[in-house]
N, C-alpha and C positions, 0 to 999 in steps of 0.2 A: 802332386805336382812337384817335380824336381826343380833344382835351382835354375837349370837352363830354360825351362818353361816360364819360370818367374821372370827371368831376364828378358826373354822374348816379349812377354806381356808388358813389361815396363817399357821396353824400347818402342813397342807399338803405341802405347799411350803417349809417350813423348813425341813421337812422330805425328800423331793425330792432333795433339795440342799445337805443335809447331805449324801444321797446315792450317789450322783455324786462325792462328795469328796472322799468317801470310794472307789468307783470304780477307781478313778484316782490313789489313793495310791496303790491299788491292782495291777493295770497295771504296775506301776513303780517297784513294788516288783517282778513281773514276768519278767521284762526286764533283760536280762543277761548282766552283765558288760562286756565291751570290753576287750578282752584278750590283755595284754601288750606283745608286741613283744620284745624279748631279743636282746641285741646287737649282740650276736653270730648269731641269726636267721637273722638279717638284713645283717650282713657281708656275711653269707652263700648265701642269696638271691642275693646280689650285685654281688658276684663272679659267681654265677650260671647264672645270666643274661648276664654278661660280656663274659663268656665262655672262659676266658683266665686269666693268672696270672695278678694281679694288685698290684701296689705299695700302701702302706698304705694311702698315700695322695689321690690317686684315689678312694680307698674304701670310705674314709671319704667324698669326694666330691660327689660321686654317691649316698651314703646314704642320703646326704642332698637333692640332686635334685630329687631322685626317691621316697624317703620315708619321706622326711621332718623331718629327725632325725639327730640331731647333735651328732656326736661321738667324744670322746676325743682320741687323737692320742695314748697316753700311754695306755689307757684302751683297745683300739683295738689291739695293738701289744701284750700286756700282755695276753689278752684273747685268741688270736690266738696261741701264743707260748705255752700256757697251753694245748691247744687241740693237738698241734703238739707233745709235750712231751708225751701225753697220747696215741699217735698214732691214733688220731681221726680227721676226717673231713678236715683238712688242711695240706698243704705241703708248705715249704719255697722254693722258686725258685730263690731267689736272695736277696740282701740287702733290708730288709723291703718290700719284694715282696712275695705275697702269692697266692696260688691257692687252689681249692677244691681238696681233695684227690680222686683219681680215685677209684671207687668202683668195685671190681672184679665181673665178671658176675655171679658167683655162689651166691653172696650176694644179687643180684637184683632179683633173681628168674628166670633169663633167662636161656635158654638151651644153653649148649656149645657143 
């Protein structure tokens, strides 16, 4: 093999390596970032799974064990109370105890 053949082989290897790097960057760009779950969505899922009213402490504990998410007590209560005042999603069933608001059957698309 002469020097020119060695040079061509080297250039080919550099070009292939460059294309591999470009492909990797393009794949990363195509990957969709994971959607962040909001605290309200986590609280709603916890209450839905429980199927009963829960005290705020239980909501926080279940969010930690089921979703590995640490919720702040004040933030949880504040967020739920805002939704209750707006007439959405939650109801208060006792001191710091909350449940999902029942959805009327006409809102679910069911036949009555």
